[in-house]
C-alpha positions in Angstrom: -6.9 -18.1 14.5 -6.1 -14.6 15.4 -9.4 -12.7 16.0 -10.3 -9.3 14.5 -10.0 -7.8 18.0 -6.4 -9.2 18.4 -5.6 -7.4 15.2 -7.0 -4.2 16.6 -9.2 -3.5 13.7 -11.4 -0.4 14.0 -15.1 -1.0 13.4 -16.2 -0.3 9.8 -19.5 1.7 9.8 -22.3 -0.5 8.5 -20.0 -3.5 8.0 -21.8 -6.7 8.8 -20.3 -9.0 6.3 -18.3 -12.0 7.5 -14.5 -11.7 7.1 -12.7 -14.0 4.8 -10.7 -15.1 7.8 -7.7 -17.0 6.3 -6.4 -13.9 4.3 -5.0 -10.6 5.6 -4.6 -7.4 3.7 -1.3 -5.8 5.0 -1.4 -2.0 5.1 0.4 0.9 6.8 -1.6 1.7 9.9 -4.9 0.5 11.2 -7.8 0.5 8.7 -11.3 -1.0 8.5 -11.8 -4.3 6.9 -11.8 -4.1 3.1 -14.8 -5.3 1.0 -13.1 -6.8 -2.1 -16.4 -7.5 -3.8 -20.0 -8.0 -2.6 -19.9 -10.6 0.2 -16.1 -10.9 0.3 -14.5 -8.9 3.0 -10.9 -9.1 4.2 -9.4 -8.1 7.6 -6.6 -5.6 7.4 -3.5 -5.8 9.6 -1.0 -3.0 10.3 2.4 -3.9 8.8 4.1 -3.2 12.1 2.0 -6.0 13.7 3.0 -8.4 11.0 3.5 -11.2 13.5 -0.2 -11.3 14.1 -0.8 -11.8 10.3 1.6 -14.8 10.4 -0.5 -16.5 13.2 -1.9 -20.0 12.8 -4.9 -20.1 10.5 -3.7 -17.4 8.1 -3.2 -18.8 4.6 -2.5 -15.8 2.5 -1.2 -12.2 2.7 -1.9 -9.3 0.3 0.7 -6.5 0.7 -0.4 -3.0 -0.2 1.8 -1.1 -2.6 2.6 1.5 0.1 4.2 -0.9 2.7 7.5 -0.1 4.3 9.9 -2.3 2.5 12.8 -1.6 4.8 10.7 -3.0 7.7 9.7 -6.0 5.5 13.4 -6.6 4.6 14.2 -6.8 8.3 11.3 -9.3 8.8 12.5 -11.4 5.8 13.1 -14.6 7.8 9.7 -15.1 9.4 8.0 -14.0 6.1 10.0 -16.4 4.1 9.3 -19.2 6.6 5.6 -18.5 6.2 5.7 -18.9 2.4 8.0 -21.9 2.4 5.6 -23.6 4.9 2.8 -23.3 2.3 1.6 -19.7 2.6 0.7 -17.6 -0.4 1.6 -13.9 -0.8 0.6 -11.2 -3.2 3.1 -8.4 -3.4 1.7 -5.2 -5.0 3.7 -2.1 -6.1 7.3 -1.2 -6.9 9.8 -3.5 -5.2 12.9 -1.5 -4.3 14.1 -3.7 -1.4 13.5 -7.4 -2.3 12.1 -8.8 1.0 11.6 -12.3 -0.2 13.7 -14.6 -2.4 12.8 -14.2 -6.0 11.4 -10.7 -5.8 12.8 -8.5 -8.6 13.5 -4.8 -8.4 11.0 -2.6 -10.2 12.0 -0.8 -13.4 10.1 2.0 -15.1 8.8 1.7 -18.6 9.8 4.5 -21.1 6.3 5.3 -22.1 4.9 7.8 -24.6 1.3 6.7 -25.0 -1.2 4.0 -24.1 0.5 1.5 -26.5 3.6 1.5 -24.4 1.6 0.6 -21.4 -0.8 -2.0 -22.9 -1.3 -5.1 -20.8 -0.7 -8.3 -22.8 -1.7 -11.7 -21.5 1.3 -14.2 -21.7 0.3 -17.3 -19.7 -3.3 -18.1 -18.6 -4.1 -18.0 -14.9 -7.6 -18.5 -13.4 -7.4 -15.1 -11.5 -7.4 -13.3 -14.8 -9.8 -15.7 -16.6 -12.1 -13.9 -19.1 -10.7 -10.5 -18.2 -10.6 -7.9 -21.0 -7.0 -6.5 -20.5 -8.0 -3.1 -21.9 -10.2 -2.8 -18.8 -7.0 -3.1 -16.8 -5.2 -0.6 -18.9 -7.7 2.2 -18.9 -9.3 3.7 -15.7 -11.9 6.5 -15.5 -13.8 8.4 -12.9 -16.7 9.4 -15.1 -20.2 8.3 -14.2 -21.3 4.9 -15.3 -19.1 2.1 -16.5 -17.8 2.8 -20.0 -16.3 -0.2 -21.9 -14.8 -0.8 -25.3 -14.0 2.2 -27.5 -15.7 4.6 -25.0 -13.5 3.4 -22.2 -10.4 4.0 -24.4 -11.6 7.4 -25.3 -12.3 8.7 -21.8 -9.9 6.6 -19.8 -6.4 7.2 -18.5 -3.8 4.5 -19.1 -1.1 3.3 -16.7 -2.8 2.7 -13.4 -2.3 -1.1 -13.7 1.4 -0.7 -14.3 4.0 1.8 -15.5 6.9 -0.5 -14.9 8.0 -4.1 -14.8 10.0 -6.7 -12.9 13.8 -6.6 -13.7 13.9 -10.4 -13.9 11.8 -13.5 -13.6 13.1 -15.9 -10.9 13.9 -19.5 -11.6 10.7 -21.5 -11.9 8.7 -18.3 -12.4 5.9 -17.7 -14.8 5.0 -14.4 -16.5 1.2 -14.1 -16.4 0.8 -10.6 -17.9 3.3 -8.3 -19.7 3.4 -4.6 -20.4 4.1 -2.8 -23.7 5.4 -3.9 -27.1 8.4 -5.6 -25.6 6.2 -7.7 -23.3 8.0 -6.8 -20.1 6.8 -8.8 -17.1 4.3 -7.0 -14.9 2.6 -10.0 -13.2 4.9 -12.8 -12.2 4.1 -16.0 -10.2 6.7 -18.2 -8.7 7.0 -21.1 -6.2 8.8 -20.7 -2.9 9.1 -23.9 -0.9 5.6 -25.2 -0.5 4.1 -21.8 -1.0 3.9 -19.2 -3.8 4.5 -15.5 -4.5 2.4 -13.5 -6.9 4.2 -10.2 -7.6 2.3 -7.3 -9.4 4.3 -4.3 -10.4 1.5 -1.7 -10.0 -1.4 -0.5 -8.0 -3.1 -3.0 -5.7 -4.7 -5.8 -7.8 -8.0 -5.9 -6.0 -8.6 -2.2 -6.8 -9.3 -3.2 -10.4 -12.3 -5.3 -9.4 -15.2 -3.4 -11.1 -18.7 -4.7 -10.8 -19.8 -3.6 -14.2 -16.8 -4.9 -16.1 -15.0 -8.1 -17.0 -12.7 -7.5 -14.1 -15.6 -8.0 -11.6 -14.2 -11.4 -10.5 -10.6 -10.4 -10.1 -10.9 -9.7 -6.4 -12.8 -12.8 -5.4 -10.5 -15.0 -7.5 -7.5 -13.4 -5.9 -8.8 -14.3 -2.5 -9.5 -17.9 -3.6 -5.9 -18.1 -4.9 -4.5 -16.8 -1.6 -6.6 -19.3 0.4 -5.4 -22.2 -1.8 -8.8 -23.1 -3.3 -7.7 -21.7 -6.7 -4.5 -23.0 -8.3 
C-alpha cells in the first residue's frame, strides 16, 4: 500500500487519528488528511499524482467537486481499469467532461424556491439510511444545530444540489432526486466488477453533521467505498 509519505501529505496539526487507508480523497493540490467524522480520517491525494491513488491496496476514491476534468478525461483508461477491476468511485460535482463510462453531463435546475430544489428519496441505499432529506436541502451557519421547522426558517436551500444528471446509464439506479420532476441527483451504477456513485452537487461528506440525522453519511460513504457496505 502506498504510504502517506509517498503521497506527500503535509502533516495536519494535532492530527493523530489513524487513516482509513484503503480510501483516498482526490483533490486539487496537496492538503492535510480529512477527518470525515470522529475517528474516521482519510488521506488526500493530489489529482496530478493520481497514479499513486491507483496503487495496490486502494479500494475507493472520492473525487472533490473541483477536480480538473480535462486531466481526468486524459487519464480515463487507468481510472476505468481501476473501477472495472473492482474499485469504487464517488464523483462529486458538475460533470462537464465525462471521464468514466456512464457519467452523465450536469444540467442546471430551473429553480425559483426551495420546493424546486427539494431532495426526494427514490431508491433506498444504506449510505442514506435514516437521513432526513430536509437536512440535506437546508444548510445554515448559525450557532447550534437547528432542525425541523427552525432549520427550514433559517437555512439556505441548494447546497446539496442545484442540478441533475442528464441521463441514467444502463443498469443505473437513482437513489435521490431533486425537485418536483424528480430529476436524478444521486446515481449509482456498476462498471465491470466495480461501481460509480455520482453526486451532482457539493462533496457528499461535507453534509455529515454530528448533531443531525446526516451524522453517519460520511462514515457510511467510506464503508461503501471500502466494499464493506453494499
